[in-house]
N, C-alpha and C positions, 0 to 999 in steps of 0.2 A: 479322512478315513485312511487307515493304513491297511493295505491288503498284502498278505504274505501267502505264497504258495510254497509249502515246504515239501520237498521230495527227500525223504529221509535217506541218509547215506546207505543204509542197509537195503534200501529199496523195499522195505516192508510196508510202507504206506506213504501217501501224500496227504498233507493236512492243508486246509484252506482256512486262513485266519483273517478277521477284520478287526482292526484296532486291538490286536492281541488276544481276541476271543476266537476260539476254534468254531467254525460253522460247518465243517465237513471233513471227515477223515476217510479217504479212499484207500482201502486195504489192497495190497498186492495179492490177488488170487489167481495169478497166472497158472499155478499148478492145477487149478480147477477149470482152466480154459477161458478165463476172463482177461481180456487185454489190459495191460497196465503200462503207462508211459514212464519208462525208466531210463531211457537213453536219449530221448528227443529233447531239443531245446524247449524251454518253457517261455510262453508269452502271456501277456495279460491283455484281454480284450474286454470292452464293455459296450453294451448297446441298450437302447430302450425300445420297446415295441409293445404293441397292444396284444396282450395275451389273455384278454378277458374270457375268451371262450374255452381255454384249456388249462392255463397255469394258475388260475385263481379258484381252486376247489371246484372245478368243473363249471366255472362261470358264475358262482355264487357271490364272489367279491368283485365288484366292478371298479374300474379306474375312475377317479374323480377328475374328469377332464377340465373342470373349472380351475384346477390348480396348475394347469399348463401355462407356459412351456416347462417341460421337465429337462433338466440338464445334468450332466455328469462331467466331472473333469478330475484330472490329477494335478496336484501342485507339489512341488518339492519332492518328487518321486525319487527315491534312492533304492538301489538294489544291493542287497547284501547276499552275495551268491557264492556258490561253489563253482569254480570255473574248470570244466573238464579239459584234459589234454586232448589234442586233436586225434590221437591214436586210440584212445579208450573213452569209456563213459565215466571213468574215475576222475576225481578232482586232482588237479596238479598239487603236489606236496607243498609248494610255496603259497597256495591259496587257502590252505587249511590251517586255522588257528590251532594253537597248542591244545586247547580244550576240545578239539575235535569238530567244532562248528555246530551251530544250531541245527543244521540239516541232518545231523546224525542222531538227534534226540526225538523220540516219538512223543505222543501225548501222555502226560502223566495222569494220575487219577483225578487231580483237580481240573486239568484240561478236559478230560472226558466228562466230568460233572458239568462244567461250563457249557460244553457242546450240547449236552442233553437239555440244559436249561434253555439255551437258545432255540433248540428244536421245539420244546414245549411252549415257549412264550412268543416266538416269532415266525416259525415256519408255517406258511399257509399252503404250501404245495410240496408233495413228496412223490416223485415219479414212481417210487417203489410201492405206492398204494393206489396208483391210477390204473384201475382195470379197464376204464373206458378207452384210455390211450393205448393200452396193450391188451386187447381182447384175446389174443392168442397166448397170453402168458407174460408175466412180468420178466424183466431182464434177469439173467442168472445171478448177478451180484445181490439182488434183492432178497434172495432166499438163503444165502450162505452167510452164516454168522462169523 
C-alpha cells in the first residue's frame, strides 16, 4: 500500500491517496474559520482499534474478530517531499523539481471522479453525516462546498 499525503504548494488543499487513488481531499477553508495544516510538519500514523460502536455506520457493521490478529506495517517506505527552509514554510528552491513538484498539483477531474468512486464503493463511515456523534451540529467543513 502506498500512502501519499499531498499538501498542495498553493495551500489550497491536502489530498490523501492510497496506491495512487485519492480517498480524501481536504480543502483550505481558513477564510471561513476552519483550521488548515499548512505550515506544520506532516507525519503518518496508523492504528487499529475497535470502533464497532461508532465508526461502522453506528454499529451496524461489526468487526469479524475470527480474522484476528490484525496487523499493519510499512515496507520500503520512501518520502518524496517538499523540504521547507527553516525560516519559512516555503520549499527550498533546491528541493523543487523544474516541473514544480507533485505537491503543487491539485486533483484533476479524473482524480475527483476516482475519489467519488471510492466514496461510493468503499466508504462505510463519513463523520459529515454522523448526527449521533455530533448532536449539536456537524463540523463546519461538512456544510461548506
